[in-house]
BABA-112543 format. One record per residue (C-alpha): residue number from 1; residue in three letters; x, y, z. Coordinates in steps of 0.05 Angstrom, whole numbers, plus 5000, padded with zeros to 4 digits. Each point is the difference from the previous one (the first is absolute). Layout:
% residues N
<nr:NUM, rest:ALA, east:X, north:Y, up:Z>
...
//
This chain:
% residues 181
<nr:1, rest:MET, east:1478, north:2059, up:2126>
<nr:2, rest:MET, east:5008, north:4985, up:4926>
<nr:3, rest:TYR, east:5064, north:5024, up:4967>
<nr:4, rest:CYS, east:5000, north:5021, up:4927>
<nr:5, rest:ASN, east:5064, north:5011, up:4962>
<nr:6, rest:TRP, east:4978, north:5057, up:4954>
<nr:7, rest:LYS, east:5064, north:5000, up:4959>
<nr:8, rest:VAL, east:4991, north:4926, up:4982>
<nr:9, rest:LEU, east:4926, north:5012, up:4984>
<nr:10, rest:TRP, east:5018, north:5060, up:4956>
<nr:11, rest:GLU, east:5054, north:4961, up:4962>
<nr:12, rest:THR, east:4952, north:4942, up:4990>
<nr:13, rest:VAL, east:4947, north:5044, up:4969>
<nr:14, rest:MET, east:5044, north:5049, up:4962>
<nr:15, rest:TYR, east:5058, north:4956, up:4976>
<nr:16, rest:PHE, east:4971, north:4931, up:4992>
<nr:17, rest:ALA, east:4930, north:5019, up:4978>
<nr:18, rest:ASP, east:5024, north:5014, up:4929>
<nr:19, rest:ASP, east:5044, north:4953, up:4962>
<nr:20, rest:LEU, east:5042, north:5001, up:4938>
<nr:21, rest:GLU, east:4982, north:4946, up:4950>
<nr:22, rest:VAL, east:5048, north:4981, up:4944>
<nr:23, rest:ASP, east:4973, north:4959, up:4941>
<nr:24, rest:ARG, east:5040, north:4977, up:4940>
<nr:25, rest:LYS, east:4961, north:4994, up:4934>
<nr:26, rest:GLU, east:5037, north:4980, up:4936>
<nr:27, rest:HIS, east:5040, north:5063, up:4984>
<nr:28, rest:SER, east:4979, north:5044, up:5057>
<nr:29, rest:LEU, east:5007, north:5007, up:5075>
<nr:30, rest:ILE, east:4939, north:5029, up:5036>
<nr:31, rest:ILE, east:5011, north:5033, up:5068>
<nr:32, rest:ARG, east:4936, north:5019, up:5036>
<nr:33, rest:SER, east:4989, north:5033, up:5067>
<nr:34, rest:GLU, east:4930, north:5013, up:5027>
<nr:35, rest:ARG, east:4975, north:5031, up:5064>
<nr:36, rest:ARG, east:4966, north:4943, up:5036>
<nr:37, rest:ILE, east:4934, north:5000, up:5036>
<nr:38, rest:ALA, east:5032, north:5000, up:5069>
<nr:39, rest:LYS, east:5033, north:5067, up:4987>
<nr:40, rest:ARG, east:4937, north:5029, up:4970>
<nr:41, rest:VAL, east:4957, north:4977, up:5059>
<nr:42, rest:THR, east:5051, north:5031, up:5047>
<nr:43, rest:GLY, east:4992, north:5067, up:4965>
<nr:44, rest:VAL, east:4924, north:4998, up:5006>
<nr:45, rest:LEU, east:5004, north:4980, up:5074>
<nr:46, rest:LEU, east:5049, north:5058, up:5013>
<nr:47, rest:SER, east:4950, north:5048, up:4969>
<nr:48, rest:LEU, east:4942, north:4972, up:5040>
<nr:49, rest:VAL, east:5039, north:5003, up:5066>
<nr:50, rest:CYS, east:5017, north:5073, up:4986>
<nr:51, rest:VAL, east:4927, north:5017, up:4988>
<nr:52, rest:PHE, east:4981, north:4963, up:5064>
<nr:53, rest:PHE, east:5051, north:5039, up:5042>
<nr:54, rest:PHE, east:4978, north:5065, up:4968>
<nr:55, rest:LEU, east:4928, north:4987, up:5020>
<nr:56, rest:ILE, east:5021, north:4984, up:5071>
<nr:57, rest:SER, east:5044, north:5062, up:5004>
<nr:58, rest:ILE, east:4945, north:5048, up:4976>
<nr:59, rest:LYS, east:4964, north:4998, up:5067>
<nr:60, rest:ASP, east:5066, north:5009, up:5038>
<nr:61, rest:ALA, east:5023, north:5060, up:4960>
<nr:62, rest:ALA, east:5004, north:5061, up:5046>
<nr:63, rest:ASP, east:5000, north:5052, up:4946>
<nr:64, rest:HIS, east:4997, north:5009, up:4925>
<nr:65, rest:ILE, east:5076, north:4999, up:4989>
<nr:66, rest:GLU, east:5006, north:4932, up:5033>
<nr:67, rest:LEU, east:4943, north:4975, up:4956>
<nr:68, rest:TYR, east:5035, north:5027, up:4937>
<nr:69, rest:VAL, east:5065, north:4964, up:5020>
<nr:70, rest:PHE, east:4961, north:4935, up:5007>
<nr:71, rest:MET, east:4968, north:5011, up:4933>
<nr:72, rest:VAL, east:5067, north:5012, up:4965>
<nr:73, rest:TRP, east:5030, north:4938, up:5031>
<nr:74, rest:MET, east:4939, north:4959, up:4980>
<nr:75, rest:VAL, east:5004, north:5024, up:4928>
<nr:76, rest:ILE, east:5075, north:4984, up:4996>
<nr:77, rest:CYS, east:4991, north:4930, up:5029>
<nr:78, rest:ILE, east:4941, north:4985, up:4954>
<nr:79, rest:CYS, east:5041, north:5022, up:4940>
<nr:80, rest:ILE, east:5058, north:4956, up:5021>
<nr:81, rest:GLY, east:4953, north:4942, up:5012>
<nr:82, rest:LEU, east:4966, north:5008, up:4933>
<nr:83, rest:HIS, east:5067, north:5006, up:4965>
<nr:84, rest:VAL, east:5020, north:4933, up:5029>
<nr:85, rest:ALA, east:4932, north:4970, up:4982>
<nr:86, rest:VAL, east:5004, north:5019, up:4926>
<nr:87, rest:PRO, east:5018, north:4941, up:4955>
<nr:88, rest:ARG, east:5066, north:5007, up:4963>
<nr:89, rest:VAL, east:5032, north:4952, up:4951>
<nr:90, rest:VAL, east:5071, north:5006, up:4972>
<nr:91, rest:THR, east:5014, north:4955, up:4940>
<nr:92, rest:THR, east:5068, north:4996, up:4966>
<nr:93, rest:VAL, east:5008, north:4958, up:4937>
<nr:94, rest:VAL, east:5071, north:4986, up:4978>
<nr:95, rest:ASP, east:4993, north:4979, up:4927>
<nr:96, rest:LEU, east:5062, north:4959, up:4984>
<nr:97, rest:HIS, east:4983, north:4993, up:4926>
<nr:98, rest:LEU, east:4987, north:5075, up:4986>
<nr:99, rest:ARG, east:5053, north:5020, up:5052>
<nr:100, rest:GLN, east:4957, north:5051, up:5036>
<nr:101, rest:VAL, east:4970, north:5012, up:5069>
<nr:102, rest:LEU, east:4927, north:5019, up:5005>
<nr:103, rest:HIS, east:4981, north:5030, up:5067>
<nr:104, rest:ASP, east:4926, north:5011, up:5019>
<nr:105, rest:LEU, east:4971, north:5032, up:5061>
<nr:106, rest:ASP, east:4925, north:4993, up:5012>
<nr:107, rest:SER, east:4968, north:5033, up:5060>
<nr:108, rest:VAL, east:4931, north:5021, up:5025>
<nr:109, rest:TRP, east:4962, north:4946, up:4962>
<nr:110, rest:GLY, east:5028, north:5022, up:4933>
<nr:111, rest:TRP, east:4989, north:5075, up:5009>
<nr:112, rest:TYR, east:5075, north:5012, up:5002>
<nr:113, rest:LYS, east:5044, north:4963, up:4951>
<nr:114, rest:ARG, east:5072, north:5010, up:4978>
<nr:115, rest:HIS, east:5034, north:4961, up:4945>
<nr:116, rest:ARG, east:5074, north:5006, up:4985>
<nr:117, rest:SER, east:5047, north:4961, up:4956>
<nr:118, rest:TYR, east:5076, north:4996, up:5003>
<nr:119, rest:ALA, east:5052, north:4969, up:4955>
<nr:120, rest:PHE, east:5049, north:4948, up:5026>
<nr:121, rest:ALA, east:5057, north:5046, up:4979>
<nr:122, rest:GLY, east:4978, north:5050, up:5053>
<nr:123, rest:VAL, east:5000, north:4949, up:5057>
<nr:124, rest:ALA, east:5061, north:5000, up:5046>
<nr:125, rest:GLY, east:4977, north:4942, up:5045>
<nr:126, rest:VAL, east:4954, north:4977, up:5055>
<nr:127, rest:GLY, east:5006, north:5015, up:5074>
<nr:128, rest:THR, east:4966, north:5023, up:5063>
<nr:129, rest:LYS, east:4989, north:5072, up:5019>
<nr:130, rest:LYS, east:5006, north:5017, up:5074>
<nr:131, rest:TYR, east:4947, north:5044, up:5033>
<nr:132, rest:SER, east:5003, north:5027, up:5070>
<nr:133, rest:GLY, east:4934, north:5004, up:5036>
<nr:134, rest:ARG, east:4971, north:5006, up:5069>
<nr:135, rest:GLY, east:4998, north:4925, up:5010>
<nr:136, rest:GLY, east:5072, north:4991, up:4978>
<nr:137, rest:VAL, east:5030, north:4985, up:4933>
<nr:138, rest:SER, east:4961, north:4972, up:4941>
<nr:139, rest:TYR, east:5026, north:4972, up:4934>
<nr:140, rest:MET, east:4965, north:5006, up:4933>
<nr:141, rest:PRO, east:5019, north:4957, up:4940>
<nr:142, rest:VAL, east:5016, north:5044, up:4940>
<nr:143, rest:ILE, east:5026, north:4998, up:4929>
<nr:144, rest:VAL, east:5055, north:5052, up:4995>
<nr:145, rest:MET, east:5008, north:5039, up:4935>
<nr:146, rest:THR, east:5066, north:5026, up:4974>
<nr:147, rest:ASP, east:4981, north:5071, up:5020>
<nr:148, rest:ARG, east:4991, north:4973, up:5072>
<nr:149, rest:ARG, east:4923, north:5004, up:4999>
<nr:150, rest:ALA, east:4967, north:4943, up:5037>
<nr:151, rest:ILE, east:4939, north:4963, up:4975>
<nr:152, rest:GLU, east:4964, north:4972, up:5061>
<nr:153, rest:LEU, east:4977, north:4928, up:4992>
<nr:154, rest:ALA, east:4957, north:4995, up:5062>
<nr:155, rest:ASP, east:4944, north:5037, up:5033>
<nr:156, rest:HIS, east:5035, north:5003, up:5067>
<nr:157, rest:GLY, east:5070, north:4986, up:5026>
<nr:158, rest:GLY, east:5018, north:4947, up:5051>
<nr:159, rest:PRO, east:5056, north:4976, up:5045>
<nr:160, rest:GLU, east:5069, north:4990, up:4973>
<nr:161, rest:GLY, east:5008, north:4935, up:4960>
<nr:162, rest:ARG, east:4926, north:4991, up:4988>
<nr:163, rest:TYR, east:5005, north:5011, up:4926>
<nr:164, rest:ALA, east:5068, north:4966, up:4989>
<nr:165, rest:ASN, east:4971, north:4940, up:4963>
<nr:166, rest:VAL, east:4958, north:5044, up:4955>
<nr:167, rest:ILE, east:5062, north:5041, up:4981>
<nr:168, rest:ASP, east:5038, north:4935, up:4987>
<nr:169, rest:ILE, east:4945, north:4975, up:4954>
<nr:170, rest:ILE, east:5000, north:5066, up:4961>
<nr:171, rest:CYS, east:5076, north:5000, up:4994>
<nr:172, rest:ALA, east:5002, north:4928, up:4976>
<nr:173, rest:ALA, east:4946, north:5011, up:4948>
<nr:174, rest:THR, east:5026, north:5066, up:4972>
<nr:175, rest:GLY, east:5075, north:4998, up:5013>
<nr:176, rest:TRP, east:4997, north:5067, up:5036>
<nr:177, rest:PRO, east:5049, north:5010, up:5058>
<nr:178, rest:THR, east:4980, north:5013, up:5071>
<nr:179, rest:VAL, east:5015, north:5073, up:5016>
<nr:180, rest:ASP, east:5001, north:5043, up:5063>
<nr:181, rest:VAL, east:4951, north:5057, up:5002>
//
């Protein structure tokens, strides 16, 4: 019998399928996070599996209520799968010359875009924000503003310590302190 460790598989697809790239160009630091193809394919497969199980369960449904419950679960799972499959790019440009932070979010093939800019004076530091989830605890790299808002630098969080070198690079280039969120 083949044994599959689902937690390891989930962490591999969800945490390590996207990565945070840091690139230094003259007077700017470019931080880019993109949802990778492995995560997107997983979302599509989840949707297809839900449709498959729904089609199998139609013939086994004893009454209409049971059929409606199957349909609701199928729609929920398809929506979750499609949400995971949608491409999403988070780009943060720290302009050292102009002393500002430009934060861009691009999702759904450019249909949803959000552009924000922040002054260096409003930045308190860089750190990781802790999230509690079903699979345990996840950590997201963030730029913390003086009013305690957090600008997320990645598409998805990861295990503790995963983004330590990225935070060190940002702190060394900008002079911002590491802060607890």
